[in-house]
Residue, then its C-alpha position, 0 to 999 in steps of 0.5 A: m475208127a476214131r483211132r485210126i484217124w488219129f494215127v494217120l494225123s500223127v504220122l502226118v504231123a511227125a513227117l512235117m516236122v522232119a521235113a521242116a528240121c531238113t529245110p535249110v535256114p537261109e543266111a542273113p544277107a552279108q552287109p556291104a563292106a564300108s567304102a574307103a575314103p577318096q584318096t587326097v592328092t596334094l598339089t604344090w602351086a608356085f607363084w611370085g608376088s607381094p603378101e597381098e597377091a599371095a592372099s588373092h592366090k589363096m582365096v582362089a586355092d580355097a575356091f578350088m579345093k571346095a569344089h574338089p575336095t580330093i585335091k589339096i593345094e599348098t602354095w609356094n611364093e617368092p618375091w619376083s626378085d628370087y622367084f626364078t632362081k629358086i624355082q630353077a633350083l627345085w627343077a634341078s634337084n631331080d626330086p619329083k616331091a620338091v618340084p611345083d606341080i603347077a607354076f606361074l611362069w615367064p617366058t614359056p618357050k625358054y623353059a619348055a626348051e629346057g625340058v622342065l615343063e609338060n607338054l600340054d597338048p594331050y591334056i587339051q586334046k583329051s578333055g576337049y579344053n577350048l583354046d578358041d576363047y583365048w585372045g588372038g595371038l596370046l597363045e603363041s607366047a606359050r607355045y614351043k615347037g608348035s605345042v602349048y606349054g602353058l595357059p597364059r592367065d592374062i594378056e597385056v592390054n596396054v591402054l591410055y589412062y588419063n587424069k580427067d581433072l588435069f584434062d579439064k584444067a588444061g581445057v583439053k577434050y577427052p581422048d576417044e577412038t579417033w585420036t591420031w598421034d597428031d591429036l596426041l601431040a597437040a594434047a601433050q603440048k597443053l598438058t605439059v606444064k613448066d616452071a619459070s626456069g623451064k623445068v618440066t613440073q607436069y608431064a603430059l605422058a609417062m610410058e615405059g620405054g620398053k613398050y616401044s613395039k606399041w608404036v612400031n607395030q602401029n605404024g607398020g613397022a616390026i622388030l623381027d621378021d618372024y617372032v618364032n624362027p627369025s632370020k633378020c632385024l626389021l627396026a631399021t626399016p622406015n616405018s620402024i624408025a619413024a615410030v621410034q623417032f615419034f617416041a623419042d621426040m616426045m621425050n626430047k621436047g619434054y612431053a614424055m618422061r624419059d624412061a631413066d626419070l620415070s623409073q626414079a620417080g617410082g614408075d608410072q603408077a607413082v607419077f599418075q597418082s601424084g599428078q606428075a603426069a596427065m596420061i600413062i600408057q600401061n596395061t590393066s594392072r593399075v586399075s585396082s590401085f587407081n580405083a583405091a586412090k579415087i583418082n578421077y580417071d578413065v582410059a581410052v585406046v592408044p592413039i594411032p598414026k594416020g594410016g596406021k592400025r590399032w595394035n596390042p602385044a599378045g603376051g602374058a605370064a602362063w600357068v604351067m605344069s612341071a614335067k617332073s610332077d608325080n600327079k599330072d592328071a590332078a595338076w591338069t585338073f587345077l591348071s584347067w580350072l584356073q583358066s576356066k570361065d567359071g574358075g580362076q578366070r572369073l575370080y581374079t577378074e572379079r577382084g579387078e587383078i587381071f584383064p582376062a585371057l579368055k574372051s568370054v570372061a572379058e566380055s561378060p558382066v564379070f569384068m564389063t560392070n564390075q568397077p571402074p574405069a568407065n570405058k571397059k570397051g576401050i580395053v576390050d577393043e585394044a585386046a581385040a587388036s592383039g597379035v604377035g610382034g612385041f617380043g620374041y617367041f623363042p628360047e633366046w629372045g631374052e638374052l637377045d633383048s637384054s644384051i643387044i636390043s634394050p641397051a641400044m634403045q635406052k641410049i634413044w630414050a636417054g637422048e644419047a642416040d639418033p634412031a636413024q643412025a642407031l637403029p641400023e647399027l642395032c639390027k647389025r648386031v641383032d642379025q649377027f646374034l640370030k645367025d650365031k644361034g643358028y636362026p633361022k632353024k630348019 
């Protein structure tokens, strides 16, 4: 019996060994292939400016690359005097590798008409980028035929800077939002200082002649009937003439520096810092310099005429994308970051270099509490009054202004022409220019 049991067990063991030998051994799981490293895209970023400005842009580029490690930013920087000639030469080369992907540019409509800029509408629509955060009228300076071709970095908010020490010395109350042109003239009489020979040693006001549109629009006048598709000049209307006459009279009486004298003296920044002028009217680009010089100053809204309105020109150089860029999606990522409240807009504002194009940044602690001047509300109030009217938003505006309008206005600022006579003649020439260029366009 035992032998029989042993035989059965032997057969079972043998059968199990055969089965085990026939059972396939499972393979070890395959190891996943190493993932390829993300491909880096290189963008060229063009801008004008001094070495100090270039260093600021480099700081902004570094911040972007830290947040976007797959996009490398290479900068291309030239002085203002050479920038536009050289960048046009790059576009003319027809080499996608040579053109800047993103550039700082002005005026946008001129270059959009030449076909070198990318229409940003599709990128704005696809990404849901918010255009409603821009100050009123500002984006018009970067549109062409209704489409957006650039995003303005800042807005030219012209405010009244005043030297508190000089005001105190003359016994003049500081300006505020209630000041009219009459108040400005009354203060100017006290703030203007002359020597024994009658030569002015301290002017009440220094303001570039090119900012005359501030007075014109405050007084209900205008330069053109339409700033995108003009048909005629409006500088010869009574309100426009009166505004130009107001500014010219300030120069003729010695209250304000003549435009040519201001230029020869080094500009409004130089004469304000040296005490040659008690007030200047300028945008916020002067804030950082005046703070560094520790001038005892503040700002206020610019006085308006009785019955007039507060008005500020809506315009600013814009970031644009080259039509020939071969990295347009990455370029939009960078451009839209530059114009975001947590990106470039915040960084430039923190450094005191711009009054931001985005209302949300201007109204945030980044701008409101960052540094002097004390009256930040005055700057915001001027920005809120921004609108079209300071210049033309059409490609030929630069030619019209430089060849006809500015030369005629310079004669007025020099005291060589009377506004009541010069402006009607100027408008005749402007109207003929517009007609020759085919305006108004159908």
